[in-house]
C-alpha positions in Angstrom: 13.3 22.3 -11.0 12.5 25.5 -8.7 12.0 24.2 -5.1 8.6 25.3 -4.6 7.1 23.2 -1.8 10.5 24.6 0.3 9.7 27.9 -1.1 5.7 27.9 0.1 6.9 27.9 3.5 9.4 31.0 3.7 7.2 33.0 5.4 4.8 31.4 6.9 3.6 30.5 10.0 3.1 27.1 11.1 0.9 25.5 14.1 1.2 22.1 14.9 -0.2 19.7 17.8 2.0 16.8 19.1 4.6 19.1 18.2 6.3 17.0 21.3 5.3 13.7 19.9 7.3 11.1 17.7 6.0 12.7 14.4 5.4 16.2 15.1 9.3 16.1 16.1 10.4 14.6 12.6 7.5 17.4 11.4 9.6 20.7 13.8 12.6 18.8 12.8 12.3 18.6 8.6 10.4 22.3 8.7 14.0 24.3 10.3 16.2 21.5 8.4 14.2 21.9 4.5 12.5 25.1 5.1 14.8 27.1 6.3 13.1 30.2 4.9 10.2 29.4 7.3 9.1 31.7 10.1 7.9 30.6 13.1 6.9 27.2 14.7 3.9 27.1 17.1 3.4 23.9 18.9 0.4 23.5 21.4 2.5 22.1 24.5 0.9 20.4 27.6 2.5 22.1 30.9 3.5 18.8 33.7 3.7 19.3 37.1 7.4 19.5 37.0 8.0 21.5 34.0 6.9 24.0 31.9 6.0 24.1 28.2 9.1 26.6 27.9 11.3 23.6 29.4 10.3 20.8 28.0 10.2 22.9 24.3 13.6 23.3 26.0 14.2 19.7 26.1 13.2 18.4 23.1 15.4 19.8 20.7 18.4 18.7 22.8 17.6 15.4 21.1 19.8 14.1 18.6 17.1 14.1 16.0 18.4 17.9 15.7 21.8 17.2 15.2 21.8 17.8 11.6 19.1 21.0 11.3 22.2 21.8 14.6 25.3 22.3 12.6 23.6 24.4 9.6 21.7 26.5 12.1 22.7 27.0 15.8 20.1 29.6 16.1 17.5 27.6 15.1 14.9 27.1 18.0 14.2 31.0 18.6 12.1 30.0 15.6 10.2 27.4 18.1 7.7 28.8 20.4 6.0 26.9 22.8 1.9 28.0 23.1 0.3 26.5 26.8 -2.7 24.3 26.3 -4.1 21.4 26.8 -6.2 19.3 24.5 -8.8 17.3 27.3 -10.0 21.5 28.6 -12.7 22.7 27.2 -11.2 25.7 24.4 -7.9 23.6 24.6 -6.9 25.9 28.0 -5.8 28.1 25.5 -5.1 32.4 26.8 -7.6 34.8 25.9 -3.9 36.5 24.1 -2.7 33.2 22.7 -6.5 32.3 20.6 -5.8 36.6 19.2 -2.5 35.5 18.7 -2.8 32.4 17.0 -5.3 33.7 15.1 -3.9 37.0 13.8 -1.0 35.4 12.0 -1.1 31.5 11.9 -0.5 30.0 8.0 -0.7 26.2 7.8 -1.8 23.7 10.5 -0.7 20.7 11.2 -2.7 18.3 13.5 -0.6 15.5 14.8 -1.9 15.3 18.0 -4.1 12.0 19.5 -3.6 9.6 21.7 -2.4 6.2 20.2 -3.5 3.7 22.7 -5.0 1.2 22.3 -6.5 0.0 24.9 -7.5 3.7 25.6 -11.0 4.1 27.6 -13.4 5.7 25.5 -14.5 8.3 27.1 -10.4 9.3 27.1 -9.7 8.5 23.3 -13.2 10.5 22.2 -12.2 13.5 24.2 -8.1 13.5 22.9 -9.6 12.3 19.2 -12.4 13.7 19.0 -13.4 16.4 21.2 -9.3 18.0 20.7 -10.0 17.9 16.5 -14.0 19.3 17.1 -12.6 22.1 19.3 -9.1 22.7 17.1 -11.2 23.3 13.8 -13.4 25.9 15.5 -10.3 27.8 16.3 -9.2 27.2 12.3 -12.4 29.0 11.6 -11.5 32.4 13.5 -7.6 32.0 11.8 -7.5 35.0 9.1 -4.7 34.1 7.1 -5.3 30.6 7.2 -4.0 28.4 4.0 -4.4 24.6 5.1 -5.8 22.3 7.9 -3.9 19.1 7.6 -5.0 16.5 10.1 -2.6 13.0 10.4 -5.3 10.4 10.9 -4.5 5.9 10.5 -4.9 3.9 7.3 -6.9 1.3 9.8 -9.3 4.4 10.8 -11.3 2.0 8.6 -9.8 -1.1 9.0 -13.4 -3.2 9.3 -13.0 -3.0 5.9 -11.2 -5.0 3.3 -10.4 -2.3 0.5 -9.9 1.5 1.8 -10.3 3.8 -1.1 -9.3 7.9 -0.2 -12.6 8.9 0.4 -13.8 9.4 4.0 -16.4 7.2 4.6 -20.1 7.3 6.7 -19.3 7.2 10.7 -20.4 4.4 13.0 -22.5 7.0 14.8 -22.3 10.8 14.1 -19.8 12.0 17.0 -21.7 14.4 18.3 -24.6 12.2 19.3 -22.3 9.3 21.1 -20.4 12.3 22.7 -23.7 14.0 23.9 -24.6 10.8 24.9 -21.6 9.4 26.7 -21.1 13.2 28.9 -23.6 11.8 31.6 -22.9 7.8 31.9 -20.0 6.8 34.6 -17.1 5.1 33.3 -18.1 1.6 34.5 -21.2 2.3 32.2 -19.6 3.4 29.2 -16.7 0.4 29.3 -19.6 -2.1 29.5 -21.2 -1.0 26.4 -18.3 0.0 24.0 -18.1 -3.7 22.4 -21.2 -3.0 21.3 -20.1 0.7 20.5 -16.8 0.3 18.3 -18.5 -3.0 16.6 -16.0 -4.9 13.9 -13.4 -2.6 15.0 -10.3 -3.9 16.9 -10.0 -1.0 19.6 -11.4 2.7 20.6 -8.3 3.5 19.0 -9.4 3.0 15.0 -13.0 4.0 16.4 -12.2 7.3 17.3 -10.1 8.4 14.8 -12.9 7.0 12.0 -15.5 9.4 14.0 -12.6 12.4 13.6 -12.2 11.7 9.8 -15.8 12.4 9.5 -15.7 15.8 12.3 -13.3 17.2 9.6 -15.2 16.8 6.5 -17.3 18.9 7.6 -15.5 21.5 7.9 -14.6 21.6 3.8 -16.8 24.3 2.9 -14.9 26.5 5.3 -11.3 25.4 5.8 -8.9 24.2 2.7 -8.0 20.4 4.7 -6.2 18.0 3.9 -5.9 14.5 5.7 -2.7 12.0 6.3 -3.1 8.1 6.9 -0.1 6.9 7.7 0.0 2.7 8.3 2.4 1.1 11.2 4.4 4.5 11.4 8.3 2.9 12.3 12.1 4.4 12.5 13.4 6.8 9.9 14.1 6.3 6.2 16.8 8.4 5.3 16.4 12.0 7.1 17.2 12.9 9.5 19.2 9.8 9.8 19.0 6.5 9.0 16.3 4.5 11.6 15.6 6.8 14.0 13.6 5.9 16.5 12.8 7.5 19.9 9.7 5.1 21.5 8.7 1.3 22.4 6.0 1.6 21.0 4.3 -0.7 18.0 6.4 -2.5 16.2 9.8 -0.7 18.0 8.7 -2.6 21.2 8.8 -5.9 19.6 11.6 -5.9 18.2 13.7 -5.2 21.2 12.0 -8.3 23.2 12.9 -9.7 20.1 16.8 -8.8 21.0 17.3 -8.9 24.0 15.9 -12.7 23.8 12.4 -12.1 25.7 10.4 -12.4 23.1 10.3 -15.8 21.6 6.9 -16.0 19.8 4.3 -14.1 18.0 1.1 -14.8 16.5 1.8 -13.9 12.8 0.7 -14.2 9.5 4.1 -15.4 7.6 2.3 -14.0 4.2 0.4 -11.1 5.3 1.9 -8.0 4.6 3.7 -5.8 7.5 2.3 -1.8 6.3 5.3 -0.3 8.2 5.5 3.2 6.8 9.0 5.0 8.0 8.3 8.3 9.7 10.1 10.8 7.3 7.8 9.9 4.5 4.7 9.9 6.4 5.6 14.1 6.9 7.6 15.0 3.7 4.0 14.0 2.7 2.6 15.3 5.1 4.2 18.6 4.1 3.7 18.2 0.0 0.2 17.8 1.1 0.3 21.2 2.5 1.6 23.4 0.0 -0.6 21.4 -2.1 -4.0 21.9 -0.3 -3.4 25.9 0.5 -1.9 26.2 -3.7 -4.7 24.3 -5.1 -7.3 24.5 -2.7 -9.7 21.1 -3.5 -13.1 21.5 -3.2 -13.2 19.0 -1.0 -11.1 17.0 1.8 -7.9 15.2 0.0 -7.5 11.7 1.4 -3.5 10.1 1.3 -3.5 6.7 2.1 -0.2 6.8 3.2 0.6 2.1 2.9 3.7 0.2 1.4 1.8 -2.7 0.6 -0.3 -1.6 -2.6 3.3 -0.1 -3.8 6.1 -2.3 -2.4 5.1 -4.7 -0.1 7.2 -6.2 3.0 5.8 -9.6 4.8 6.2 -10.5 8.7 8.2 -13.4 7.9 10.6 -11.4 5.6 10.6 -9.1 8.4 11.4 -12.4 11.2 13.9 -13.3 9.3 16.2 -10.0 8.4 15.4 -9.0 12.5 17.0 -11.6 13.8 20.0 -11.4 12.0 20.3 -8.0 12.5 20.2 -8.6 16.4 22.7 -11.2 16.1 25.7 -9.9 14.0 24.4 -6.1 16.5 23.1 -7.5 19.9 21.7 -5.9 22.1 23.7 -5.7 26.1 22.8 -7.3 28.4 20.4 -9.8 26.5 18.3 -12.6 28.4 18.4 -14.8 25.9 19.6 -15.3 22.3 17.8 -14.0 19.7 15.1 -16.2 18.4 11.6 -15.2 18.0 9.0 -17.2 15.3 6.3 -16.0 14.0 3.1 -18.7 14.1 -0.5 -18.0 13.0 -2.0 -21.2 15.0 -3.3 -20.0 18.4 -3.0 -23.1 20.0 1.0 -23.8 18.8 1.8 -19.9 20.0 0.2 -20.4 23.7 2.0 -23.4 23.8 5.5 -21.9 23.5 4.4 -18.3 25.7 4.0 -21.0 28.0 7.4 -23.1 27.8 9.5 -20.0 26.0 8.0 -16.9 27.9 6.1 -18.4 31.2 8.0 -21.0 32.8 11.6 -19.2 32.4 9.9 -15.8 33.5 8.7 -18.0 36.6 12.2 -19.4 37.3 14.0 -16.5 37.2 11.3 -14.6 40.2 12.2 -17.8 41.9 16.1 -17.3 41.6 15.3 -13.2 42.1 13.3 -14.3 45.4 16.5 -17.2 46.9 18.8 -14.4 46.2 16.4 -11.9 48.0 15.7 -9.8 45.0 12.4 -7.9 44.0 11.2 -10.2 41.7 10.2 -8.3 37.9 10.1 -11.2 35.3 6.7 -12.0 35.5 5.7 -8.6 35.3 7.7 -8.2 32.5 6.0 -10.7 30.1 2.8 -10.0 31.1 3.3 -6.4 29.7 4.8 -8.0 26.7 2.1 -10.4 26.1 -0.6 -7.3 26.3 0.9 -5.2 23.5 1.7 -8.7 20.9 -1.8 -8.7 22.4 -3.3 -5.7 20.8 -1.1 -6.3 17.8 -2.6 -9.6 16.6 -5.5 -7.8 14.8 -2.8 -5.7 12.9 -1.1 -9.0 11.9 -2.5 -11.6 10.2 -4.3 -10.1 7.8 -3.8 -7.8 4.8 -5.6 -4.2 3.6 -5.9 -3.0 0.0 -5.1 1.1 0.3 -5.3 2.8 -3.1 -2.9 5.6 -3.3 -4.2 7.4 -6.4 -4.0 10.6 -4.6 -0.5 10.2 -3.0 0.7 9.5 -6.4 -0.7 12.0 -7.9 1.1 14.2 -5.6 4.5 13.0 -6.5 4.3 13.8 -10.0 2.9 17.3 -8.8 6.3 17.8 -7.5 9.9 19.3 -9.3 12.2 16.9 -9.0 14.1 19.5 -6.9 11.2 18.5 -4.6 10.9 15.2 -5.4 14.2 15.1 -3.4 13.7 17.1 -0.6 11.0 15.5 0.6 10.9 11.7 -0.9 7.6 9.9 -0.1 8.9 7.4 -3.2 8.4 3.8 -1.4 9.1 2.5 -4.3 12.7 2.9 -4.0 12.3 1.4 -0.6 15.0 -1.3 0.3 13.2 -3.2 2.9 16.2 -5.5 4.1 18.3 -2.5 4.9 15.1 -0.5 6.4 14.6 -3.0 8.4 18.6 -3.3 9.9 19.0 0.3 10.3 15.9 0.4 12.3 17.1 -2.4 14.6 20.4 -0.9 15.4 18.4 2.5 16.0 16.7 0.4 18.4 19.9 0.0 19.8 21.6 3.5 19.3 18.3 6.1 19.8 15.8 4.1 22.8 17.9 2.5 24.6 20.8 4.6 24.5 23.8 2.0 23.5 26.8 2.4 21.8 27.6 0.7 18.9 31.7 -0.1 20.2 29.8 -2.4 22.9 29.1 -4.9 19.8 32.4 -7.0 21.2 30.6 -7.3 24.4 27.3 -8.3 23.9 29.0 -11.1 21.5 30.8 -12.7 24.0 27.5 -12.2 26.7 25.3 -14.7 23.5 28.2 -16.7 23.6 28.1 -17.7 26.9 24.2 -18.1 26.8 24.8 -20.1 23.8 27.1 -21.8 26.2 25.5 -22.0 29.2 21.5 -23.4 27.2 23.6 -26.1 25.5 25.2 -27.4 28.8 21.6 -26.6 30.4 20.0 -28.8 27.5 22.5 -31.5 27.5 22.1 -31.9 31.4 17.9 -32.0 30.8 18.1 -34.7 28.7 20.8 -36.6 30.0 18.0 -37.2 33.2 15.0 -37.4 31.3 16.4 -39.9 29.4 17.9 -41.6 32.6 14.5 -41.4 34.8 12.6 -42.4 31.9 15.2 -45.9 31.2 15.5 -46.8 34.8 11.4 -47.2 34.1 10.6 -49.0 30.9 12.4 -51.8 29.2 11.6 -50.7 25.6 13.4 -47.3 25.9 16.8 -49.0 27.1 16.4 -50.8 23.8 15.9 -47.8 22.1 18.7 -46.7 24.3 20.9 -49.8 23.6 20.4 -49.3 19.6 21.0 -45.3 19.3 24.3 -45.8 21.6 25.7 -48.8 19.8 23.9 -50.5 17.0 23.1 -46.5 15.9 26.8 -46.5 15.5 28.6 -48.5 13.0 26.1 -47.4 11.0 27.0 -44.1 11.1 30.9 -44.7 10.5 29.8 -46.4 7.3 28.1 -42.8 6.4 31.0 -41.2 6.9 33.6 -43.4 5.7 31.0 -44.2 1.8 31.1 -40.2 2.1 35.1 -40.0 2.0 35.3 -42.2 -0.4 33.1 -41.2 -3.3 35.1 -37.6 -2.6 38.4 -38.8 -3.2 37.5 -41.2 -6.3 34.3 -39.2 -7.9 36.0 -35.7 -7.3 38.9 -36.9 -11.0 35.8 -37.2 -13.0 33.0 -34.2 -11.6 33.5 -31.8 -9.5 32.8 -32.4 -6.0 30.6 -28.7 -5.7 28.3 -30.1 -8.2 27.5 -33.1 -6.6 25.8 -31.1 -4.1 26.2 -33.3 -1.2 27.2 -32.0 2.5 27.6 -34.0 5.9 24.5 -33.1 7.2 23.2 -34.4 3.8 24.7 -37.9 3.6 
């Protein structure tokens, strides 16, 4: 019944890379709140031209994410130590003093830093995802008190396979050989050969993540290693509060575009599993894996497939339904159109709707902006949207089968208390509720919109609805008038619908009324399951 995980981190010094990113911030917050005995958190932070690492850290801890831990411990920030570092530079750009300090005190390393750009140039992705990882491993080998090295990878590192076990697969190429080969090549040459190098993987991100896993595995004889493979990381499920999200990446940007009425169509398979994983589930598993790796010291690197598809599946068609329902009830402010996005797996149908519902309205709106003396922006926004959803098509049109035995084993190793504090049991996840909180989270934490302004947003949607109905009516009248003037057949059809069809509709309504009045005494009308539309 004791809290073994929290007790393990008491008195420990933890090194975190990517600590200012989405997952890194959730990891920092969770450690400070659920492991109050932790001694210090060292964050490798890249200085910016306008900000020092201390300023960046100060801005980070002011965000809403840390509200709960701030209430419990107003001085929590004193446990966070920023270390100036640049992952793209030799030796991670660490000063000799910082190297000596880290090697003398660090007990646990969580490596979360990576480029998550799917379309990053191969050299850049290789530098951040592979070379930086290898340099961090070299530093870890010098740490005198290191107990565990936890590397955050991705479930799609081996997406060229349909069934993915919790093992490290042979790399497509030996990382050091690739690094040496590309070091002397010009960027244009590397760009030309990239498609042949990545082979049947969709992008440089998944390719370099597979190489990084192999590089980490090579140190398993010297370090206690754990590898976490999350699928599509989304907003928080429970902690520190439901729906927390701070970026437009992945599904977040798609949800916002749909809520704003920008996104009308997306290519995806209705029946394909949308393998979303809440960020707090990933972090709880990561911290639990850190404890297990340090205490049990497995002889080989332990891999944890952190996914939901094989345990508690949810499909893209279901996501479409719940996202649309949520944004119609809790609309975003100043929407471009009413939310009405649809997904299709047919390429031609998707291209048609992109033309009709995306490009044509964007061109018309930009024409209006030009005529009113403003800078046209809508076409540029839609081009960026098309690029973003195009990068997701590979993952939204097919299924994978991930084995998750290690994840289940680790859950069984936890005490009852730890299962509550570090819950990563996705069987308990209620998907409709989660998607609703996710959408509301994008409204509150990404767009910084107040829930009290929902009535104003709903009024704006009603205005857009009236504009749409008016426009469609005028367009229909215009088309029919032009068409009728040129065609006798169309004139006859119009005459039939207008004059001959009217008595038919009237008779149907009369029949419905008669049945309702005279049959109700024999059989409840509800049991007939008739309605005006069916009649």
